[in-house]
N, C-alpha and C positions, 0 to 999 in steps of 0.2 A: 504493500500500500504506500503510495507516494505521500510524503509529508509526515511519516510516522515510523518510529522504530521502537520496539518493545523487547525487553528481556524478561523472560518468564520468572515468576516467583518460585521459591522453594517452600512448598507448604503454605503457611500463612504469613511468612516473612519474606522480605526482599522484594525484588521485582522493580524494574526501571522502565520508563517510557520517555521518549523525546518526540515532541510534536512541533511542527512549524507550519505557518500559514502558507497558503497558495501564493506562488511567486517568489517566496524567500529562497535564496540559494544556500543550501546547507549540504555539506559533504561530510559524511560519517568517516572518521579516521580509523577508529577501532572501538571495541566494546567488550565488556565482560559482565559477569553477574553483579559486579560492584561499580561499574562506571560505563558511561557512554561519552566518547570524545568526538567532537565535531568541529568543523571549520565553517564559520558563518560569514557570508558576504552581506553587508548592510546596504540600504538603499543609496547612501551617500558614497559608496565605494569602499568604505572602511571594512577591513577583515579582522576578525577576532576568533579566538579559540573559546569554545564553551564546553565544559565538562560537567555532566551530571554525575554526581558521586553519592555512593552509599557506603559509609564506613562499617566495617565489621563490628557486630555487636559484642563479640567475645573479646574482652580486653587482651587476652593472650595472643590474639591474632591481629591486633590493631596495627602493629608495625608493618604487617604485610600490606595493609591499605595505604599507609604512608609511603612505602617503597613504590607502590604502583603509581601514586601521584608524582613521585620523583621521576619515574620513567616517562610519564606523560610530559612533564616539564621539559625534558630533553628534546622533545619534538616541537615545542612551542616557540615560534618566532614573532608572534603578534601579541596583542593584548589578550589577557586570559581571564575568564570568569569560571569559578568553580562553585557548584552548588549541589546538594542542599543539606542532606542528612549525614553529618559527620560522626554521630554517635560518640561525641567527645566534647569536653568543655575546656575553656582556657584557664579558669580559676574557680574557686568556690563561690564567688558571687554569682555564677551562672547556674547554681544549684541550690534548691531549698528543700529541706526534709531528707530523711534517710541518712545513710552513712556518707561521710566525706569521701570524695574520690582520691585515689592514691596520687601523691604529689608528682611521682615520676610520669604518670600518664598525661597529666596536664602540662608538664614541662616538655614532653615529647611533642605534643600538639603545638605549643608555642614555638618550639624550635623549627618545626616543619614550616609553619607560616612564615617565619623569618627567612628560612633557607630558600623557600620558593618565591620570596619577594612579593607576598600577597598582603592585602589590606582587608581587615574584617569590617564589613559595612554594617553598621548598627541599624536596626529597624526603628522607624519613627513612631510607632504606636503600641509598643509592647516589648516584653523582654523574654519570658519563658515561652518555649514553643512545643513542649511535650509535658504530659502529666500522666501518672499511672492510674488516675481516676479512683483512688482508694479513699476510704473514709478516715477522718480524724488524724491522729499522729502518723499514720502510715502513708499519707499523701506525699508524693514526691514530684517536684517540678524542676525541669532542666531546660537550658537553652542548647539544644542539640542541632538545630537547623540554622543555617546562615549562608550568606553570599560572601565569597572571597574574590577580590579582583586584584589584578596585577597593578603595581604602583604606577606604571606608565599610562594606565587608563584613568587614574584619578584626575589628571589634568585634562584629558580628552573628553571626559563625560562630567562636566561640572554640575549638571542638574540631576545626577543619578540619586535615586532614593530607593529604599526597600521598606516594605510594610508587611504586617501580619494580617492575614485574612482568617478570621475565626471560623472554626468548623463546628458542625452540629453533632457529629458522631465520632470522628477520628480522635485518637489520643494525640496525634500530631497536628499542629496548626500549619497552615499553608503560608509561605512567605513568597512575595512577588517582588520583582525588581522593575523599576520604571526609569529608563535612561533620561526621560524628560520630566521626572516627577515634580521638581521644584521650579520648572520653567514657567514664567507667567504666561497665561493663555488668554485669548480674547473670547468673550462670550457675548457675541452681538446678536445671536438668534434668540428670539423670544419663544420659549417652548409653549407658552399659552396659546399661540396661534396654530400649533400643530393639532392635527386630529387624525388618528387612525384607531379604528375600533380594536381594542385589546382583549384577547380571549381571557386574560387573567381576571377581568372584571365581570365575567359571566355570572358569578354567584353574588355579586354586590347588589343589595336591594336598592341602593340609591341610583345606580345606573339603570336598573329596570324601571324604576319609577319615572326617571327622566324620559326614557324612550316611550313608555306607555302613555304618559301625559301628552307628549307631542304627537304621537301617532294617532291618538284618539280625536284630534281636532279635525272635524269634518270640513271646515271651511278652507283648509290648506291642501294644496296638491302635493304630489310625491316629491317634487324638487324642493318645494318650500319646507316640507317636513325634514328632508335630509339636511337642508341648510340650518334649520333650527337645532337639530340634533347635534350638528357639528359645533354650533356656537355654544351649546349648553355642555356637551360632553367634553369639549376640548379643555376649558379651564378646570372642569371637575376632575378629569384624568390627571391634569398637571398637579393639582393640589393633593389628589389621592396618592400619586406617586411620591410627591415630596413627603407626605406623612409616612409612607412605606419606608423610604430611605432613612427618615429620622428614627423610626422604630428600629430598623436594622442597626443604625449607628449607635443608638442607646444600648441595645443588647450587646453589640461588639465591645462597647466601652465597659459594660458590666462584666463581661467575661474577662477582659483585660485586667480590670480591678481585682477580680477574684483570683486570677492566675498570678498576678504580680504582687498581690497583697500577702499578708502573713496568713499562715495556715490556721484554720479553726476547725471545730468539731463538725460543722455542717458545710464546710467548703465544697466537698465533693457533691453533696446534694444540690447546693445552689448552682454549681457548674453544670450538672446534668439538666436541671430545669431550664437554665438560660440557653443551653445548646439546643434543647428540644424546641423552644420557641423560635430560636434563630433558624433552625432547619425549616420550619413552616414558612417563615418569611422569605427564605432563600427560594423555596419552591414557587411562591407567588412571583418573586422577582424574575425567576427563570422563565416563567410563562410570559411575562411582560416582554422580555428581550427575545423570546423565541419568535414572536410575531415580526420583530424588526430584523432579526438576523437573516432569515430566509435562506438558510443553507441546508443542504440535503443531510449532512451528517448530524446537524442539530435535531432535525425531525426524527432521525434514527435513534435518538436517546442520549446523546452526550450531555453531561450535566455541568460542564465548565462555564458557569455563568459569567465569570469575570472576563473570559475570552470573548464571549458573545457581546458583552457590553462594549468592548473595544472594537470588535468587528462591526457592530452596528453604529455605533455612533462615531537646588534651584540656583534659578539664579545660583551662583557659586555659594556653597554653604559658608555662612559667616557665623559670628558668635550668636547663637540662637538657642533658646530654651524651648525644646519641644514638649517637655512634660515636667511636672514638679510634684513631689510627694508631700502631703500635708502631715500634720502632727499625728493623725490617726493611721498613717501608713497607706493612705489611698492615693493613687496616682490621678492627676488631673491634666487634661490636654488642651482645654479651651484657654484662649488668651486671657479672658477676664478672670477665670479661676486662678491661673498662674500669677497674675498681678495681685490678686487678693491675698494669696498665700504668702508671696514675697513681702507685701506691705505689712501684713499682720506679724510676720516673723520679726522684721526689723523694728516695727513699732513696739512689740513686746520686749524686744531685746534692749532697747535704749530707754524704756520708761523708767522714771526714777522711783515710782511707787510700786508697791507689790501688786502683781497681776493676779487676780483671783483664778485665772485659768492655768497658772503655773502648776507643774507637777511637784508634789512634796511626798516624801517617803514617810508614810504613817504606819509602816509595818510593825513598829515597836509598840503600837497601841493595840489593845485587845480588839478582836474583830467586832465584838458587840458594841464597842464604843466608837469605832472608826467613823461610821456614818454621821453620828451626832457631832463628833469633833470636826469633821470636814465641813458639815453644814454650818457650825458655829463660826469657824475660821474662814468660811467661803473658799475652801480648797477642794481640789479634785483628788479623789483617792486613786493612788497608783498601786495596782496589784503587785507588780514586780518591777523594781528599778534596777536595771543591769549596769547602767553606766551614767557618768556625769562628766560633762566637758570633755567627752572623748576618752575618759579613763574608765576602766572596769571597776565595778563595785560588787563584791569584794574580789580580791585576787586569792584564789584557793591554792591547793597543792599543785594543780596542773596549770602552771603559768602560761604554757604555750597556747592553751585555749582562750585565755583572757586577752591575748594580743592578736587573735584571729582577725579582728576588724582592721587592724593596721596592715597586716599582710595582704588582705583582700583589697584594701584601698591602694596600696602600692602596686599590686598586680594590675588593677583596673587602670591606674594612671599610665603604667608602662604600655599596656595593650592599646590604649587610646592614641598612641603615637607610633609612627612608622620610623624605625631606627635608620633606615636607608635614606630618609629625607633630611637627616640632620648631619651637619659637619661634626668633626671632633670637638670643636669649641662648643657647638650647640649641645652635644651629648654631655659635656662636662657641666655646663650650666644646668641642664635638666637634672642631672644626678645630684649636684650639690644644692641647688636652689629649690628643687621641687620634690624629688624623692626623699632626700634626707630630712627635709622639713616636716614630712608627714609624721614621723615618729619622735621628733625632738621633744615635744611637751610631755608625752607619755613616759619617755625614757628618763626625763629629768625628775620624775616623781617615783617611778617604780624601777626596780632592778630587773631588767628583762632576762628571760631564760636564754641560755647559750644557743639552743636550737632555733629560737626566733631570730637572734642576731645572724646566725649562719644562713638562714633562709633569706633574710633581707639582703645580705651580702651577695648571695647567689643570684638573686634577681637583678641586682645592679651590675654584677659581672656579665651576666648574659646580655643585658641591655648594652653595655659598653662594647663588648667584643663582637656581639652579633653572631649570625650564623656562619660567616665566612671563616672566622678564626676561633671556632668553638673550643679547640684543643689548647689554646693559649691560656696559661694560668695568670692570675693577677687578682688584686683586691682593689676596691674603690674606697 
């Protein structure tokens, strides 16, 4: 079949498929049960390598997957995009719940990305892409899916963005890449003037009432009735579709908040309920776009709604805050919400009087008296206070666990930069002024464990020497 290549699954796991639209020039280079490598010719004449990748789930065989990517890299002379399920994380910030991943496996993945000169493209509307859908404390969330692009594509595709498309049934979320995602677009066409009868509104009582009331007018002829229906149903369809899109957007945001928020007892139940509602709305949206796509293979049952949407129908990334987490651990994406969170934070921070919303540790007060005391003092009760001013409270026998946040923050800061884009002077400034400052305050108060210091030094050494001279020894 032209425009399609599939690699069969083994049982209920694995399986790959690569599809491309009619007229797109795609040449398959090679493939296996873990990857499909292709050479793509874009409309503007640009050529790039695209590799669909599925990392081995067994950690003992993970290096075989990394070796395969190294072999593919040896054949790449153009820009390179690698996606999507790597079955690996870069650091513990990409995992919540369950046991921590072995540090060696995360280091291997980081070294691979550096060695292949790839950049991890962060999604704009979420973080975790996989969940085991279990209840309570057994719930695990991880960021296993991502797009990696070669460093030479960063400048050639300044508007490139990636986003998560929430799913109604799968344990994996879908991520998509848009090479013009942040490019300003012109919207000069007024959709209120459009009219095509959409099959997805067949069961809508409002649509039937509009048609019935107009069709029952005996004084109008056939053409007049059709014109009246067009004038009435056009704006109605537009508003109805806007409401549908808003409902989908709200549900997708709810799912993102559940996945990216902290685990609770009913997290899995809330996630299943939201996904069930989202699945129904996706079906309605698909019928809407099915009328417009008018392609044979859509009528045969393909359900890739996002592709039909494109079929039918930034600017360079600057200092921009796409999302912000409030004091309750909930992520917000709207500009007004982000502004309110930032304003409230700094307003409370610099207020000279006591803020009644501040967190105070009342754990030393008996439980029977906490509510009365908090009401009297106008304080909010904190069930568990783990840290203050970035310092752990308290530090127990296992000191390495108390400094986990510092290690994760350091790893995140390193992963947010591409080492190959910095000169030696830039690397030195980054290490001394950025990385070392993360732990300065905590280490001036607490005596850090030897293992924590060694891990921090290892991170900085890997950043300084990079993948080219990994065998060179040294300290920062």
